[in-house]
Residue frames relative to the residue before (quaternion, step in Angstrom):
aa qw qx qy qz dx dy dz
M 1.0000 0.0000 0.0000 0.0000 0.00 0.00 0.00
T 0.6544 0.5035 -0.2981 0.4789 3.54 0.99 -0.92
R 0.6408 0.5249 -0.3238 0.4572 3.57 0.98 -0.85
S 0.6596 0.5148 -0.3162 0.4472 3.61 0.91 -0.86
I 0.6572 0.4923 -0.3208 0.4721 3.56 0.99 -0.83
R 0.6188 0.5394 -0.3468 0.4538 3.59 1.06 -0.74
R 0.6698 0.5041 -0.3029 0.4533 3.57 0.90 -0.86
I 0.6483 0.4934 -0.3173 0.4853 3.59 0.99 -0.76
S 0.6253 0.5371 -0.3304 0.4599 3.59 1.01 -0.74
I 0.6670 0.5047 -0.2969 0.4607 3.55 0.95 -0.93
A 0.6423 0.5279 -0.3090 0.4618 3.54 1.03 -0.87
L 0.6791 0.4854 -0.2878 0.4694 3.54 0.94 -0.92
A 0.6233 0.5238 -0.3374 0.4725 3.60 1.08 -0.68
I 0.6430 0.5157 -0.3259 0.4631 3.60 0.98 -0.77
L 0.6520 0.5104 -0.3065 0.4694 3.56 1.01 -0.89
L 0.6458 0.5330 -0.3120 0.4488 3.57 1.02 -0.84
I 0.6497 0.5091 -0.2992 0.4788 3.55 1.03 -0.94
A 0.6431 0.5194 -0.3255 0.4590 3.61 0.99 -0.82
L 0.6599 0.5082 -0.3074 0.4601 3.55 1.00 -0.89
L 0.6702 0.4909 -0.3014 0.4679 3.59 0.93 -0.83
A 0.6338 0.5146 -0.3350 0.4705 3.61 1.08 -0.73
N 0.6516 0.5202 -0.3139 0.4542 3.62 1.02 -0.79
V 0.6530 0.5124 -0.2979 0.4715 3.53 1.00 -0.92
T 0.6511 0.5154 -0.3049 0.4663 3.54 0.99 -0.87
F 0.6324 0.5293 -0.3238 0.4638 3.58 0.96 -0.86
I 0.6775 0.4878 -0.3008 0.4610 3.61 0.85 -0.92
Q 0.7044 0.4907 -0.2648 0.4392 3.56 0.83 -1.05
V 0.7575 0.3974 -0.2060 0.4751 3.59 0.94 -0.90
F 0.8165 0.3048 -0.1229 0.4746 3.54 0.72 -1.10
R 0.7755 0.3479 -0.1842 0.4936 3.63 1.05 -0.58
S 0.4128 0.7413 -0.4628 0.2568 3.62 1.24 -0.13
D 0.6671 0.5061 -0.3156 0.4463 3.62 0.92 -0.84
D 0.6374 0.5290 -0.3237 0.4573 3.57 1.11 -0.72
Y 0.6905 0.4525 -0.2991 0.4785 3.55 0.91 -0.84
R 0.6194 0.5370 -0.3483 0.4547 3.62 1.07 -0.60
A 0.7143 0.4507 -0.2579 0.4693 3.58 1.03 -0.75
R 0.4320 0.7055 -0.4652 0.3151 3.61 1.20 -0.08
A 0.5063 -0.6757 0.4446 0.2991 3.59 -0.88 0.94
D 0.7263 0.4394 -0.2583 0.4612 3.63 1.10 -0.57
N 0.4334 0.6910 -0.4564 0.3555 3.57 1.30 0.27
Q 0.1687 -0.8481 0.4977 0.0673 3.56 0.27 1.30
R 0.6094 0.5649 -0.3741 0.4118 3.63 1.01 -0.63
V 0.6569 0.4935 -0.3162 0.4742 3.57 0.96 -0.80
L 0.6416 0.5309 -0.3286 0.4455 3.58 0.99 -0.85
L 0.6569 0.5044 -0.3249 0.4566 3.59 0.93 -0.83
E 0.6273 0.5272 -0.3250 0.4721 3.56 1.08 -0.72
E 0.6909 0.4754 -0.2905 0.4607 3.61 0.98 -0.87
Y 0.6082 0.5618 -0.3641 0.4265 3.60 1.10 -0.52
G 0.5973 0.5751 -0.3482 0.4374 3.57 1.32 -0.17
R 0.7331 0.3223 -0.2197 0.5572 3.60 1.30 -0.10
Q 0.5658 -0.6010 0.4419 0.3514 3.54 -1.15 0.52
R 0.3064 -0.7578 0.5551 0.1536 3.54 -0.73 1.16
G 0.5029 -0.6781 0.4456 0.2978 3.55 -0.96 0.89
P 0.5586 -0.6404 0.4343 0.2988 3.58 -1.23 0.52
L 0.3151 -0.6584 0.6394 0.2416 3.54 -1.34 0.35
L 0.1298 -0.8498 0.5108 -0.0025 3.57 -0.70 1.15
T 0.1086 -0.6922 0.6975 0.1503 3.52 -1.33 0.40
G 0.7641 -0.0900 -0.0028 0.6388 3.59 -0.07 1.29
P 0.7995 -0.2590 0.1920 0.5068 3.59 -0.79 -0.92
E 0.6264 0.5838 -0.3168 0.4079 3.57 1.28 -0.36
P 0.3588 -0.7370 0.5227 0.2344 3.63 -0.85 0.86
I 0.1981 -0.7467 0.6224 0.1259 3.56 -1.10 0.76
A 0.7566 0.0779 -0.0948 0.6422 3.54 1.38 -0.04
L 0.1383 0.7922 -0.5843 0.1089 3.58 -0.89 0.88
S 0.4203 -0.7041 0.5171 0.2452 3.57 -1.26 0.29
E 0.1253 -0.7740 0.6175 0.0624 3.55 -0.93 0.92
Q 0.4834 -0.6790 0.4836 0.2673 3.54 -1.07 0.92
T 0.1550 -0.7655 0.6211 0.0660 3.55 -1.16 0.78
K 0.4784 -0.6436 0.5150 0.3027 3.50 -1.36 0.05
G 0.5234 0.6506 -0.4117 0.3652 3.60 1.24 0.12
A 0.7332 -0.3799 0.3204 0.4641 3.53 -1.38 -0.21
L 0.6938 0.3440 -0.2546 0.5792 3.56 1.12 -0.61
K 0.3661 -0.8272 0.3941 0.1624 3.49 -0.25 1.39
W 0.7973 0.2243 -0.1138 0.5486 3.61 1.19 -0.50
L 0.1999 -0.7703 0.5988 0.0898 3.52 -1.01 0.92
R 0.3625 -0.7310 0.5396 0.2072 3.56 -0.90 0.97
V 0.0796 -0.8090 0.5818 -0.0264 3.59 -0.80 1.12
Y 0.1565 -0.7788 0.6050 0.0554 3.54 -1.07 0.87
P 0.2988 -0.8145 0.4605 0.1875 3.63 0.02 1.28
S 0.7427 0.3856 -0.2225 0.5002 3.63 1.02 -0.75
G 0.3556 -0.7992 0.4475 0.1857 3.57 1.23 0.09
E 0.8690 0.0063 0.0028 0.4948 3.59 -0.78 -1.02
E 0.6127 0.6103 -0.3656 0.3442 3.59 0.93 -0.79
Y 0.7854 0.2923 -0.1408 0.5271 3.56 1.02 -0.80
A 0.3547 0.7742 -0.4760 0.2199 3.59 1.23 0.12
S 0.6178 0.5465 -0.3427 0.4497 3.62 1.07 -0.69
V 0.6889 0.4557 -0.2734 0.4929 3.59 1.10 -0.64
T 0.7518 0.4147 -0.2277 0.4594 3.59 0.68 -1.08
G 0.2389 -0.7173 0.5989 0.2641 3.56 0.87 -0.96
F 0.4302 -0.6737 0.4939 0.3422 3.63 -1.02 -0.65
Y 0.2615 -0.7295 0.6139 0.1503 3.51 -1.35 0.35
S 0.0543 0.8549 -0.4995 0.1291 3.57 -0.07 1.40
I 0.4772 -0.6677 0.4921 0.2905 3.53 -1.04 0.81
V 0.6890 0.4534 -0.2761 0.4934 3.63 1.22 -0.38
Y 0.8245 0.2386 -0.0811 0.5066 3.59 0.75 -1.07
G 0.5661 -0.6261 0.3941 0.3636 3.64 1.19 0.33
A 0.5986 -0.5663 0.4413 0.3554 3.56 -1.18 -0.66
T 0.1105 -0.7605 0.6383 0.0448 3.51 -1.30 0.67
G 0.7659 0.3733 -0.2436 0.4634 3.59 -1.26 0.06
L 0.7999 -0.2171 0.1949 0.5244 3.56 -1.12 -0.67
E 0.5475 0.6061 -0.4005 0.4154 3.62 1.15 -0.49
R 0.7143 0.4176 -0.2407 0.5074 3.58 1.13 -0.66
T 0.7160 0.4694 -0.2853 0.4309 3.59 0.75 -1.01
E 0.7588 0.3158 -0.1840 0.5390 3.58 1.16 -0.64
N 0.2565 0.8232 -0.4798 0.1624 3.54 1.26 0.44
G 0.6010 0.5729 -0.3668 0.4196 3.63 1.01 -0.71
V 0.6909 0.4524 -0.2798 0.4896 3.59 0.92 -0.86
L 0.6929 0.5045 -0.2863 0.4281 3.54 0.79 -1.09
S 0.7254 0.4138 -0.2489 0.4905 3.59 0.98 -0.76
G 0.4703 -0.6886 0.4410 0.3318 3.56 1.22 -0.32
S 0.5474 0.6404 -0.3927 0.3689 3.62 1.25 0.11
S 0.4694 0.6760 -0.4486 0.3484 3.63 1.25 -0.03
D 0.5936 -0.5913 0.4258 0.3415 3.55 -1.18 0.62
L 0.5018 0.6536 -0.4066 0.3946 3.53 1.31 -0.31
F 0.7385 0.4118 -0.2028 0.4939 3.58 1.21 -0.71
F 0.2794 0.7926 -0.5087 0.1869 3.58 1.21 0.33
V 0.6903 0.4677 -0.2850 0.4728 3.59 0.81 -1.02
D 0.6548 0.5073 -0.3338 0.4499 3.63 0.97 -0.81
R 0.6405 0.5184 -0.3327 0.4586 3.57 1.00 -0.80
L 0.6385 0.5279 -0.3244 0.4566 3.59 1.02 -0.77
Q 0.6590 0.5104 -0.2988 0.4647 3.54 1.00 -0.87
Q 0.6547 0.5128 -0.2989 0.4680 3.55 1.01 -0.87
L 0.6301 0.5286 -0.3270 0.4655 3.59 1.10 -0.73
I 0.6646 0.4980 -0.2975 0.4709 3.57 0.90 -0.95
A 0.7399 0.4322 -0.2345 0.4591 3.55 0.91 -0.96
G 0.4347 -0.7165 0.4369 0.3269 3.58 1.31 -0.22
R 0.4348 0.6948 -0.4653 0.3342 3.58 1.18 0.48
Q 0.5539 -0.5973 0.4617 0.3510 3.55 -1.22 0.58
P 0.4330 -0.6974 0.4989 0.2779 3.63 -0.83 0.90
R 0.0442 -0.7913 0.6099 -0.0036 3.51 -1.14 0.68
G 0.5446 -0.6389 0.4522 0.3012 3.54 -1.27 0.49
G 0.4895 -0.6545 0.4889 0.3050 3.57 -1.31 0.17
A 0.5451 -0.6225 0.4734 0.3022 3.52 -1.32 0.44
V 0.1531 -0.7461 0.6397 0.1032 3.60 -1.17 0.64
T 0.1852 -0.7862 0.5854 0.0703 3.50 -0.77 1.16
T 0.2797 -0.7740 0.5470 0.1533 3.61 -0.64 1.05
T 0.5024 -0.6250 0.4978 0.3303 3.60 -1.30 0.13
I 0.3873 0.7437 -0.4705 0.2749 3.61 1.27 0.08
D 0.2638 -0.7372 0.6034 0.1510 3.56 -0.93 0.95
A 0.4350 -0.7378 0.4353 0.2773 3.63 -0.42 1.16
A 0.6468 0.5264 -0.3317 0.4410 3.62 0.93 -0.80
V 0.6667 0.4896 -0.3010 0.4745 3.59 0.97 -0.88
Q 0.6289 0.5391 -0.3083 0.4677 3.57 1.09 -0.85
D 0.6608 0.4984 -0.3142 0.4650 3.58 0.90 -0.85
A 0.6470 0.5181 -0.3165 0.4613 3.61 0.97 -0.84
A 0.6631 0.5085 -0.2975 0.4617 3.57 0.96 -0.90
W 0.6613 0.5115 -0.2904 0.4654 3.52 1.02 -0.89
A 0.6582 0.4748 -0.3234 0.4867 3.61 0.98 -0.73
G 0.6618 0.5317 -0.3269 0.4153 3.61 0.98 -0.72
L 0.7032 0.4395 -0.2621 0.4936 3.60 1.25 -0.46
T 0.3742 0.7514 -0.4778 0.2591 3.56 1.21 0.13
G 0.8484 0.1574 -0.1424 0.4849 3.51 -0.80 1.07
V 0.7059 0.4001 -0.2644 0.5213 3.61 1.27 0.05
Q 0.4210 -0.6751 0.5364 0.2816 3.59 -1.24 0.29
G 0.4345 0.6860 -0.4961 0.3073 3.54 -0.73 0.97
A 0.3480 -0.7088 0.5709 0.2250 3.55 -1.36 -0.39
A 0.1232 -0.7726 0.6166 0.0875 3.55 -1.18 0.52
F 0.0314 -0.7954 0.6017 -0.0656 3.52 -0.92 1.02
A 0.0281 -0.8309 0.5556 -0.0138 3.61 -0.44 1.17
I 0.0623 -0.8162 0.5743 -0.0093 3.57 -0.71 1.05
E 0.3822 -0.6900 0.5615 0.2502 3.60 -1.00 0.80
P 0.3984 -0.7671 0.4356 0.2509 3.68 -0.31 1.15
S 0.6815 0.5248 -0.3143 0.4017 3.58 0.88 -0.82
T 0.8068 0.2692 -0.1161 0.5130 3.60 1.10 -0.66
G 0.4173 -0.7053 0.4634 0.3371 3.57 1.25 -0.49
R 0.4039 0.7146 -0.4821 0.3063 3.60 1.23 0.14
I 0.3595 -0.7061 0.5701 0.2174 3.49 -1.07 0.86
L 0.2092 -0.8199 0.5284 0.0696 3.56 -0.55 1.27
A 0.8028 -0.0003 0.0081 0.5962 3.58 1.16 -0.53
Q 0.0356 0.7657 -0.6409 0.0422 3.56 -1.15 0.72
V 0.1328 0.8106 -0.5414 0.1795 3.49 -0.25 1.33
Q 0.0651 -0.7881 0.6098 0.0527 3.52 -1.17 0.61
S 0.0347 -0.7848 0.6184 0.0217 3.55 -1.20 0.51
P 0.4708 -0.2472 -0.8348 0.1427 1.52 -1.55 1.97
S 0.2939 -0.7373 0.5870 0.1596 3.54 -1.25 0.48
F 0.3285 -0.7215 0.5621 0.2359 3.57 -1.27 -0.28
D 0.4966 -0.6551 0.4943 0.2827 3.55 -1.25 0.43
P 0.2755 -0.7963 0.5099 0.1731 3.66 -0.30 1.17
N 0.5080 0.6457 -0.4210 0.3844 3.60 1.25 -0.26
Q 0.6836 0.4904 -0.2881 0.4574 3.57 0.98 -0.77
L 0.6702 0.4618 -0.3009 0.4971 3.55 1.22 -0.40
S 0.6754 0.4679 -0.2975 0.4861 3.59 1.24 -0.30
S 0.3684 0.7516 -0.4715 0.2776 3.55 1.29 0.16
H 0.4471 -0.6756 0.5016 0.3035 3.66 -1.12 0.36
D 0.5878 0.5526 -0.3637 0.4657 3.57 1.31 0.18
P 0.3495 -0.7839 0.4673 0.2120 3.63 -0.20 1.26
Q 0.6456 0.5184 -0.3449 0.4422 3.59 0.97 -0.76
T 0.6233 0.5249 -0.3344 0.4735 3.64 0.98 -0.76
I 0.6640 0.5248 -0.2911 0.4460 3.54 0.93 -0.91
R 0.6845 0.4904 -0.2777 0.4624 3.54 0.93 -0.96
E 0.6440 0.5215 -0.3268 0.4545 3.58 0.98 -0.84
Y 0.6875 0.4637 -0.2963 0.4738 3.59 0.88 -0.89
Y 0.6291 0.5268 -0.3300 0.4667 3.62 1.01 -0.74
D 0.6474 0.4970 -0.3287 0.4751 3.61 0.93 -0.77
E 0.6328 0.5366 -0.3262 0.4529 3.55 1.05 -0.71
L 0.6751 0.4722 -0.2964 0.4831 3.55 1.03 -0.75
I 0.6335 0.5290 -0.3344 0.4550 3.58 1.06 -0.77
N 0.7178 0.4440 -0.2398 0.4796 3.66 1.01 -0.77
D 0.4996 0.6451 -0.4286 0.3880 3.57 1.29 -0.14
P 0.4310 -0.7180 0.4741 0.2718 3.67 -0.64 1.04
S 0.6525 0.5165 -0.3350 0.4419 3.63 1.07 -0.47
Q 0.3178 -0.8067 0.4598 0.1918 3.61 1.30 -0.01
P 0.0232 0.8524 -0.5219 0.0218 3.64 0.60 1.08
L 0.6252 0.5512 -0.3665 0.4134 3.61 1.15 -0.37
I 0.5490 0.5672 -0.4322 0.4361 3.62 1.18 -0.14
N 0.3524 -0.7356 0.5421 0.2020 3.56 -0.81 1.03
R 0.2736 -0.8435 0.4441 0.1276 3.52 0.25 1.35
P 0.6680 0.4984 -0.3488 0.4287 3.69 0.82 -0.80
I 0.7506 0.4171 -0.2140 0.4657 3.60 1.08 -0.65
V 0.8411 0.2347 -0.0762 0.4814 3.60 0.73 -1.07
A 0.5695 0.6134 -0.3895 0.3843 3.60 1.14 -0.41
L 0.2922 -0.7435 0.5738 0.1803 3.57 -1.02 0.75
N 0.0968 0.8150 -0.5574 0.1253 3.54 -0.18 1.32
P 0.4693 -0.6669 0.4885 0.3105 3.65 -0.85 0.82
P 0.5115 -0.6787 0.4253 0.3112 3.63 -0.93 0.78
G 0.2492 -0.8048 0.5048 0.1880 3.53 1.19 -0.52
S 0.8322 -0.2110 0.1611 0.4868 3.57 -1.17 -0.67
T 0.5255 0.6356 -0.4323 0.3647 3.64 1.12 -0.33
F 0.6161 0.5568 -0.3608 0.4246 3.59 1.09 -0.60
K 0.5261 0.6329 -0.4299 0.3713 3.63 1.15 -0.32
L 0.5708 0.5922 -0.3856 0.4182 3.58 1.13 -0.52
V 0.6343 0.5183 -0.3249 0.4727 3.60 1.09 -0.77
T 0.7012 0.4633 -0.2897 0.4579 3.59 0.80 -0.90
A 0.6168 0.5467 -0.3259 0.4632 3.54 1.09 -0.71
A 0.6680 0.4936 -0.2962 0.4717 3.55 0.94 -0.96
A 0.6355 0.5345 -0.3259 0.4520 3.59 1.02 -0.76
A 0.6542 0.5063 -0.3039 0.4725 3.55 1.04 -0.92
L 0.6744 0.5006 -0.3059 0.4484 3.61 0.87 -0.83
S 0.7095 0.4614 -0.2761 0.4555 3.57 0.95 -0.82
S 0.5731 0.6021 -0.3870 0.3992 3.62 1.25 -0.30
G 0.5471 -0.6577 0.3710 0.3611 3.61 1.14 -0.43
P 0.7219 0.4728 -0.2904 0.4136 3.68 0.57 -1.05
F 0.7127 0.4681 -0.2612 0.4525 3.60 1.08 -0.58
T 0.6188 0.5487 -0.3483 0.4412 3.63 1.24 0.02
C-alpha cells in the first residue's frame, strides 16, 4: 500500500514538474511569439485603446489612426488605399496585421522596449499612451509611376536604390483596399476578405515579396552589364 502511494506521488510530482516547465517555457520564451500572432484578439483590443503611430513616406502618411466615438477608440485609415497595400499591409480587428503593420507593430503600437522611458513619462504625467511613427524609404514619385505602369495588368514592381539598398517603390497589381479590412464592422471585414480569397487573381498575395516570378528579359540587363564590364565585348 505504501509503495503504491509512493509511486503515485512520484508520478504526480513528475507531471507537476512537467506542467511547471511547460508554463515557464511559454511565459518566458514564447510570450513574444504568442503576442505577435495575428489572431491574438486580446492584444489587438488592448492596442485599439491607444493611438497607433503613422506609417510615412517622407512627411506624408500612408497609414494613420483616426479617433472614433465607438468602443474601439481608434480606426486605422489608409489614404492611398490600394497603391500602398503591398507596403502597409492591413491592421484588422478580425484578421490581425500584415505587412509593415505587423513587422513594425512594436513601434507603431508603442509596446516596443524602445519606448520604455516614454511610457514611464506618460504614466507619471497621466497622458494617454501612443505609438511611434515609422518612416519608410518609399519615394512617392517612384511609387506613383510604378502604380500607373501596372494599371490594368497583373504583376509587381520593385525599385531599389543600388548604392544604398533603399526600397523606393513596392507595388502589386491587382491589389486590395486595406481600409475595408481595417473597418470596425466584423461582417464587412469578413465579406471583403472572402471576396479577396475567392478572387482567382489572388490580390492578398504580396507579389513583390513572396511571389515566384521568372525574371524574363529583364535579366538580360545583368548579362549585358557583365559582358560590357569584362572588356573584350566593348
